[in-house]
N, CA, C and O atoms as a GROMACS GRO file, in nm:
protein
  376
    1MET      N    1  -5.538   0.356   2.651
    1MET     CA    2  -5.391   0.207   2.728
    1MET      C    3  -5.426   0.066   2.633
    1MET      O    4  -5.541   0.036   2.601
    2PRO      N    5  -5.315  -0.007   2.598
    2PRO     CA    6  -5.393  -0.107   2.580
    2PRO      C    7  -5.411  -0.158   2.684
    2PRO      O    8  -5.353  -0.127   2.787
    3ASP      N    9  -5.536  -0.286   2.666
    3ASP     CA   10  -5.524  -0.387   2.753
    3ASP      C   11  -5.460  -0.497   2.816
    3ASP      O   12  -5.503  -0.602   2.770
    4VAL      N   13  -5.372  -0.513   2.905
    4VAL     CA   14  -5.286  -0.566   2.901
    4VAL      C   15  -5.269  -0.675   2.975
    4VAL      O   16  -5.157  -0.720   3.002
    5SER      N   17  -5.437  -0.756   3.035
    5SER     CA   18  -5.440  -0.866   3.158
    5SER      C   19  -5.399  -0.949   3.083
    5SER      O   20  -5.303  -1.015   3.122
    6GLN      N   21  -5.441  -0.970   2.987
    6GLN     CA   22  -5.377  -1.161   2.977
    6GLN      C   23  -5.227  -1.137   2.879
    6GLN      O   24  -5.132  -1.210   2.851
    7ALA      N   25  -5.262  -1.009   2.850
    7ALA     CA   26  -5.041  -0.945   2.868
    7ALA      C   27  -4.974  -1.045   2.908
    7ALA      O   28  -4.908  -1.133   2.855
    8ALA      N   29  -5.014  -1.005   3.048
    8ALA     CA   30  -4.945  -0.952   3.200
    8ALA      C   31  -4.951  -1.163   3.246
    8ALA      O   32  -4.989  -1.190   3.360
    9GLY      N   33  -4.925  -1.243   3.183
    9GLY     CA   34  -5.028  -1.319   3.231
    9GLY      C   35  -5.098  -1.438   3.374
    9GLY      O   36  -5.090  -1.538   3.446
   10ARG      N   37  -5.194  -1.264   3.308
   10ARG     CA   38  -5.326  -1.351   3.408
   10ARG      C   39  -5.385  -1.493   3.339
   10ARG      O   40  -5.363  -1.555   3.235
   11ALA      N   41  -5.464  -1.509   3.447
   11ALA     CA   42  -5.486  -1.670   3.324
   11ALA      C   43  -5.646  -1.593   3.294
   11ALA      O   44  -5.689  -1.500   3.362
   12ALA      N   45  -5.708  -1.648   3.193
   12ALA     CA   46  -5.872  -1.670   3.128
   12ALA      C   47  -5.944  -1.661   3.267
   12ALA      O   48  -5.922  -1.724   3.371
   13GLU      N   49  -6.010  -1.594   3.248
   13GLU     CA   50  -6.145  -1.552   3.267
   13GLU      C   51  -6.185  -1.740   3.311
   13GLU      O   52  -6.182  -1.816   3.214
   14ARG      N   53  -6.211  -1.787   3.414
   14ARG     CA   54  -6.288  -1.982   3.403
   14ARG      C   55  -6.444  -1.924   3.404
   14ARG      O   56  -6.506  -1.821   3.432
   15PRO      N   57  -6.458  -2.014   3.370
   15PRO     CA   58  -6.612  -2.035   3.350
   15PRO      C   59  -6.714  -2.035   3.453
   15PRO      O   60  -6.697  -2.114   3.545
   16ALA      N   61  -6.829  -1.952   3.455
   16ALA     CA   62  -6.897  -1.867   3.540
   16ALA      C   63  -6.954  -2.022   3.573
   16ALA      O   64  -6.973  -2.117   3.497
   17GLY      N   65  -6.971  -2.007   3.711
   17GLY     CA   66  -7.068  -2.194   3.811
   17GLY      C   67  -7.010  -2.120   3.901
   17GLY      O   68  -7.023  -2.000   3.923
   18ARG      N   69  -6.912  -2.242   3.977
   18ARG     CA   70  -6.951  -2.231   4.141
   18ARG      C   71  -6.824  -2.135   4.172
   18ARG      O   72  -6.816  -2.042   4.092
   19ASP      N   73  -6.751  -2.138   4.243
   19ASP     CA   74  -6.710  -2.120   4.370
   19ASP      C   75  -6.579  -2.165   4.360
   19ASP      O   76  -6.578  -2.283   4.394
   20LEU      N   77  -6.455  -2.122   4.326
   20LEU     CA   78  -6.300  -2.264   4.324
   20LEU      C   79  -6.326  -2.348   4.483
   20LEU      O   80  -6.330  -2.470   4.501
   21ARG      N   81  -6.342  -2.228   4.593
   21ARG     CA   82  -6.316  -2.335   4.684
   21ARG      C   83  -6.418  -2.397   4.676
   21ARG      O   84  -6.412  -2.465   4.779
   22GLU      N   85  -6.556  -2.437   4.602
   22GLU     CA   86  -6.614  -2.571   4.649
   22GLU      C   87  -6.605  -2.596   4.556
   22GLU      O   88  -6.681  -2.523   4.492
   23VAL      N   89  -6.581  -2.627   4.527
   23VAL     CA   90  -6.504  -2.732   4.332
   23VAL      C   91  -6.374  -2.781   4.492
   23VAL      O   92  -6.434  -2.874   4.546
   24ILE      N   93  -6.267  -2.763   4.559
   24ILE     CA   94  -6.185  -2.794   4.548
   24ILE      C   95  -6.212  -2.889   4.679
   24ILE      O   96  -6.163  -3.000   4.697
   25ARG      N   97  -6.308  -2.816   4.774
   25ARG     CA   98  -6.345  -2.859   4.889
   25ARG      C   99  -6.456  -3.021   4.836
   25ARG      O  100  -6.476  -3.109   4.918
   26ASP      N  101  -6.506  -3.028   4.708
   26ASP     CA  102  -6.572  -3.166   4.652
   26ASP      C  103  -6.439  -3.271   4.621
   26ASP      O  104  -6.433  -3.378   4.683
   27GLU      N  105  -6.370  -3.247   4.555
   27GLU     CA  106  -6.325  -3.331   4.518
   27GLU      C  107  -6.292  -3.447   4.672
   27GLU      O  108  -6.230  -3.551   4.651
   28HIS      N  109  -6.340  -3.414   4.814
   28HIS     CA  110  -6.244  -3.550   4.863
   28HIS      C  111  -6.391  -3.662   4.884
   28HIS      O  112  -6.385  -3.780   4.921
   29LEU      N  113  -6.527  -3.577   4.844
   29LEU     CA  114  -6.657  -3.645   4.765
   29LEU      C  115  -6.626  -3.732   4.578
   29LEU      O  116  -6.646  -3.841   4.524
   30MET      N  117  -6.593  -3.654   4.559
   30MET     CA  118  -6.556  -3.697   4.386
   30MET      C  119  -6.444  -3.795   4.375
   30MET      O  120  -6.444  -3.862   4.272
   31ARG      N  121  -6.345  -3.817   4.462
   31ARG     CA  122  -6.255  -3.886   4.450
   31ARG      C  123  -6.313  -4.074   4.477
   31ARG      O  124  -6.237  -4.148   4.414
   32ARG      N  125  -6.378  -4.120   4.521
   32ARG     CA  126  -6.498  -4.223   4.505
   32ARG      C  127  -6.488  -4.258   4.367
   32ARG      O  128  -6.418  -4.333   4.299
   33ARG      N  129  -6.634  -4.131   4.337
   33ARG     CA  130  -6.679  -4.177   4.209
   33ARG      C  131  -6.628  -4.196   4.048
   33ARG      O  132  -6.666  -4.252   3.946
   34ILE      N  133  -6.478  -4.081   4.111
   34ILE     CA  134  -6.377  -4.126   3.963
   34ILE      C  135  -6.303  -4.221   4.000
   34ILE      O  136  -6.245  -4.251   3.895
   35LEU      N  137  -6.246  -4.325   4.120
   35LEU     CA  138  -6.193  -4.422   4.130
   35LEU      C  139  -6.291  -4.470   4.048
   35LEU      O  140  -6.234  -4.504   3.944
   36GLU      N  141  -6.426  -4.492   4.037
   36GLU     CA  142  -6.482  -4.573   4.015
   36GLU      C  143  -6.532  -4.589   3.833
   36GLU      O  144  -6.595  -4.674   3.769
   37VAL      N  145  -6.478  -4.484   3.804
   37VAL     CA  146  -6.539  -4.441   3.665
   37VAL      C  147  -6.364  -4.520   3.572
   37VAL      O  148  -6.335  -4.589   3.474
   38LEU      N  149  -6.316  -4.471   3.654
   38LEU     CA  150  -6.126  -4.535   3.596
   38LEU      C  151  -6.171  -4.652   3.654
   38LEU      O  152  -6.257  -4.656   3.566
   39GLY      N  153  -6.195  -4.754   3.721
   39GLY     CA  154  -6.180  -4.883   3.733
   39GLY      C  155  -6.263  -4.977   3.616
   39GLY      O  156  -6.311  -5.089   3.634
   40GLU      N  157  -6.263  -4.915   3.522
   40GLU     CA  158  -6.322  -4.976   3.382
   40GLU      C  159  -6.239  -4.920   3.269
   40GLU      O  160  -6.242  -4.935   3.147
   41GLY      N  161  -6.158  -4.844   3.359
   41GLY     CA  162  -6.085  -4.870   3.243
   41GLY      C  163  -5.970  -4.691   3.173
   41GLY      O  164  -6.057  -4.615   3.130
   42PRO      N  165  -5.867  -4.640   3.160
   42PRO     CA  166  -5.851  -4.563   3.127
   42PRO      C  167  -5.942  -4.456   3.070
   42PRO      O  168  -6.001  -4.498   2.971
   43LEU      N  169  -5.976  -4.306   3.106
   43LEU     CA  170  -6.050  -4.258   3.045
   43LEU      C  171  -5.950  -4.100   2.995
   43LEU      O  172  -5.838  -4.112   2.947
   44THR      N  173  -5.992  -4.012   3.010
   44THR     CA  174  -5.925  -3.864   2.912
   44THR      C  175  -6.026  -3.754   3.027
   44THR      O  176  -6.142  -3.776   2.991
   45ILE      N  177  -6.027  -3.703   3.085
   45ILE     CA  178  -6.089  -3.527   3.160
   45ILE      C  179  -6.249  -3.548   3.069
   45ILE      O  180  -6.348  -3.598   3.123
   46PRO      N  181  -6.248  -3.510   2.957
   46PRO     CA  182  -6.355  -3.518   2.873
   46PRO      C  183  -6.441  -3.598   2.944
   46PRO      O  184  -6.543  -3.582   3.011
   47GLU      N  185  -6.356  -3.710   2.902
   47GLU     CA  186  -6.459  -3.863   2.908
   47GLU      C  187  -6.478  -3.843   3.030
   47GLU      O  188  -6.595  -3.809   3.045
   48ILE      N  189  -6.395  -3.850   3.173
   48ILE     CA  190  -6.461  -3.852   3.305
   48ILE      C  191  -6.561  -3.774   3.320
   48ILE      O  192  -6.658  -3.813   3.385
   49ALA      N  193  -6.558  -3.666   3.273
   49ALA     CA  194  -6.652  -3.521   3.291
   49ALA      C  195  -6.777  -3.598   3.233
   49ALA      O  196  -6.872  -3.597   3.311
   50GLU      N  197  -6.790  -3.637   3.162
   50GLU     CA  198  -6.892  -3.683   3.086
   50GLU      C  199  -6.974  -3.803   3.179
   50GLU      O  200  -7.094  -3.794   3.205
   51ALA      N  201  -6.902  -3.897   3.216
   51ALA     CA  202  -6.965  -4.004   3.278
   51ALA      C  203  -6.957  -3.976   3.417
   51ALA      O  204  -6.984  -4.075   3.486
   52LEU      N  205  -6.917  -3.838   3.501
   52LEU     CA  206  -7.004  -3.828   3.576
   52LEU      C  207  -7.146  -3.711   3.579
   52LEU      O  208  -7.237  -3.717   3.662
   53GLU      N  209  -7.139  -3.651   3.512
   53GLU     CA  210  -7.206  -3.540   3.404
   53GLU      C  211  -7.174  -3.392   3.504
   53GLU      O  212  -7.256  -3.304   3.530
   54ARG      N  213  -6.994  -3.401   3.556
   54ARG     CA  214  -7.036  -3.283   3.598
   54ARG      C  215  -6.939  -3.150   3.473
   54ARG      O  216  -6.948  -3.183   3.355
   55PRO      N  217  -6.870  -3.038   3.495
   55PRO     CA  218  -6.780  -3.022   3.386
   55PRO      C  219  -6.657  -3.014   3.401
   55PRO      O  220  -6.597  -2.976   3.501
   56SER      N  221  -6.604  -3.058   3.276
   56SER     CA  222  -6.453  -3.112   3.291
   56SER      C  223  -6.328  -2.987   3.343
   56SER      O  224  -6.208  -3.015   3.340
   57HIS      N  225  -6.376  -2.859   3.385
   57HIS     CA  226  -6.297  -2.790   3.458
   57HIS      C  227  -6.306  -2.814   3.576
   57HIS      O  228  -6.214  -2.755   3.632
   58GLU      N  229  -6.373  -2.876   3.655
   58GLU     CA  230  -6.372  -2.927   3.779
   58GLU      C  231  -6.340  -3.016   3.815
   58GLU      O  232  -6.280  -3.022   3.923
   59VAL      N  233  -6.367  -3.134   3.733
   59VAL     CA  234  -6.318  -3.250   3.676
   59VAL      C  235  -6.160  -3.264   3.664
   59VAL      O  236  -6.096  -3.331   3.745
   60LEU      N  237  -6.092  -3.187   3.541
   60LEU     CA  238  -5.957  -3.090   3.595
   60LEU      C  239  -5.892  -3.096   3.701
   60LEU      O  240  -5.792  -3.166   3.706
   61LEU      N  241  -5.938  -3.018   3.817
   61LEU     CA  242  -5.900  -2.982   3.922
   61LEU      C  243  -5.880  -3.104   4.019
   61LEU      O  244  -5.764  -3.135   4.045
   62TRP      N  245  -5.997  -3.185   4.080
   62TRP     CA  246  -6.034  -3.271   4.066
   62TRP      C  247  -5.884  -3.412   4.082
   62TRP      O  248  -5.834  -3.474   4.176
   63VAL      N  249  -5.861  -3.407   3.934
   63VAL     CA  250  -5.758  -3.469   3.863
   63VAL      C  251  -5.637  -3.424   3.951
   63VAL      O  252  -5.541  -3.441   4.026
   64MET      N  253  -5.732  -3.349   3.874
   64MET     CA  254  -5.528  -3.290   3.915
   64MET      C  255  -5.438  -3.341   4.132
   64MET      O  256  -5.336  -3.396   4.175
   65GLY      N  257  -5.544  -3.285   4.180
   65GLY     CA  258  -5.505  -3.268   4.304
   65GLY      C  259  -5.491  -3.456   4.377
   65GLY      O  260  -5.410  -3.506   4.455
   66MET      N  261  -5.625  -3.517   4.298
   66MET     CA  262  -5.589  -3.730   4.319
   66MET      C  263  -5.453  -3.776   4.260
   66MET      O  264  -5.387  -3.861   4.319
   67ARG      N  265  -5.404  -3.714   4.130
   67ARG     CA  266  -5.229  -3.716   4.098
   67ARG      C  267  -5.094  -3.700   4.153
   67ARG      O  268  -4.987  -3.756   4.174
   68LYS      N  269  -5.195  -3.536   4.168
   68LYS     CA  270  -5.058  -3.531   4.305
   68LYS      C  271  -5.051  -3.626   4.376
   68LYS      O  272  -4.971  -3.709   4.333
   69TYR      N  273  -5.114  -3.661   4.499
   69TYR     CA  274  -5.133  -3.748   4.626
   69TYR      C  275  -5.146  -3.918   4.567
   69TYR      O  276  -5.180  -4.013   4.637
   70GLY      N  277  -5.112  -3.923   4.438
   70GLY     CA  278  -5.057  -4.115   4.452
   70GLY      C  279  -5.224  -4.145   4.376
   70GLY      O  280  -5.228  -4.234   4.291
   71HIS      N  281  -5.359  -4.070   4.410
   71HIS     CA  282  -5.446  -4.150   4.365
   71HIS      C  283  -5.484  -4.173   4.163
   71HIS      O  284  -5.595  -4.208   4.121
   72VAL      N  285  -5.380  -4.147   4.086
   72VAL     CA  286  -5.425  -4.146   3.953
   72VAL      C  287  -5.301  -4.112   3.861
   72VAL      O  288  -5.291  -3.989   3.868
   73ALA      N  289  -5.221  -4.151   3.795
   73ALA     CA  290  -5.205  -4.121   3.710
   73ALA      C  291  -5.147  -4.196   3.518
   73ALA      O  292  -5.140  -4.304   3.460
   74GLU      N  293  -5.115  -4.033   3.492
   74GLU     CA  294  -5.168  -4.040   3.345
   74GLU      C  295  -5.034  -4.165   3.242
   74GLU      O  296  -4.926  -4.221   3.260
   75ILE      N  297  -5.168  -4.143   3.106
   75ILE     CA  298  -5.032  -4.328   3.096
   75ILE      C  299  -4.989  -4.206   2.980
   75ILE      O  300  -5.060  -4.130   2.915
   76LYS      N  301  -4.838  -4.227   2.987
   76LYS     CA  302  -4.745  -4.173   2.866
   76LYS      C  303  -4.822  -4.073   2.758
   76LYS      O  304  -4.837  -3.952   2.744
   77GLU      N  305  -4.864  -4.200   2.686
   77GLU     CA  306  -4.931  -4.098   2.515
   77GLU      C  307  -5.074  -4.074   2.550
   77GLU      O  308  -5.153  -4.102   2.640
   78ALA      N  309  -5.066  -3.991   2.403
   78ALA     CA  310  -5.149  -3.801   2.421
   78ALA      C  311  -5.273  -3.952   2.360
   78ALA      O  312  -5.266  -4.060   2.303
   79THR      N  313  -5.349  -3.885   2.405
   79THR     CA  314  -5.447  -3.999   2.241
   79THR      C  315  -5.420  -3.969   2.189
   79THR      O  316  -5.314  -3.909   2.205
   80ASP      N  317  -5.489  -3.975   2.045
   80ASP     CA  318  -5.491  -3.851   1.869
   80ASP      C  319  -5.568  -3.683   1.924
   80ASP      O  320  -5.508  -3.576   1.918
   81GLU      N  321  -5.683  -3.697   1.964
   81GLU     CA  322  -5.679  -3.577   2.047
   81GLU      C  323  -5.614  -3.476   2.096
   81GLU      O  324  -5.621  -3.357   2.067
   82GLY      N  325  -5.516  -3.562   2.212
   82GLY     CA  326  -5.430  -3.426   2.245
   82GLY      C  327  -5.489  -3.510   2.379
   82GLY      O  328  -5.384  -3.521   2.442
   83PHE      N  329  -5.530  -3.537   2.411
   83PHE     CA  330  -5.577  -3.608   2.576
   83PHE      C  331  -5.500  -3.603   2.626
   83PHE      O  332  -5.412  -3.545   2.564
   84TYR      N  333  -5.462  -3.646   2.754
   84TYR     CA  334  -5.386  -3.815   2.880
   84TYR      C  335  -5.532  -3.827   2.905
   84TYR      O  336  -5.634  -3.758   2.901
   85GLN      N  337  -5.480  -3.982   2.942
   85GLN     CA  338  -5.566  -4.120   3.000
   85GLN      C  339  -5.515  -4.070   3.102
   85GLN      O  340  -5.406  -4.014   3.109
   86TYR      N  341  -5.621  -4.094   3.218
   86TYR     CA  342  -5.565  -4.094   3.383
   86TYR      C  343  -5.628  -4.245   3.378
   86TYR      O  344  -5.726  -4.289   3.318
   87GLN      N  345  -5.549  -4.298   3.450
   87GLN     CA  346  -5.599  -4.426   3.499
   87GLN      C  347  -5.593  -4.458   3.663
   87GLN      O  348  -5.487  -4.408   3.700
   88ALA      N  349  -5.656  -4.516   3.772
   88ALA     CA  350  -5.661  -4.605   3.901
   88ALA      C  351  -5.447  -4.632   3.878
   88ALA      O  352  -5.391  -4.665   3.774
   89VAL      N  353  -5.381  -4.601   4.015
   89VAL     CA  354  -5.329  -4.678   4.111
   89VAL      C  355  -5.351  -4.726   4.162
   89VAL      O  356  -5.394  -4.649   4.247
   90LYS      N  357  -5.373  -4.867   4.216
   90LYS     CA  358  -5.331  -4.941   4.318
   90LYS      C  359  -5.266  -4.905   4.423
   90LYS      O  360  -5.144  -4.910   4.433
   91ARG      N  361  -5.346  -4.864   4.512
   91ARG     CA  362  -5.260  -4.866   4.696
   91ARG      C  363  -5.228  -4.985   4.752
   91ARG      O  364  -5.306  -5.081   4.748
   92GLU      N  365  -5.126  -4.988   4.801
   92GLU     CA  366  -5.133  -4.996   4.916
   92GLU      C  367  -5.201  -5.043   5.004
   92GLU      O  368  -5.135  -4.959   5.065
   93GLU      N  369  -5.288  -5.106   5.099
   93GLU     CA  370  -5.348  -5.064   5.164
   93GLU      C  371  -5.213  -5.051   5.370
   93GLU      O  372  -5.111  -5.092   5.427
   94ALA      N  373  -5.282  -5.000   5.376
   94ALA     CA  374  -5.163  -4.971   5.559
   94ALA      C  375  -5.224  -5.086   5.598
   94ALA      O  376  -5.200  -5.135   5.709
   0.00000   0.00000   0.00000
């Protein structure tokens, strides 16, 4: 019988490392650091990961969470390499 795990829409195995729940919990801790890095200008996920010395797959989760809640926004044009750049969103203090 053929292996249908990939054909059935299952996501590819994520890189070995920390438990996904740990990575998600770290979003609150990493938010300030990501915003500091983006304070110097828009960056791609790999560039943010390099600046933070963290794996790209973890940074992707954090940035997407921050995007969902309006902390960062993507620039509409992709880079020549096909990556979108993200920038910090100026938020008014309540």
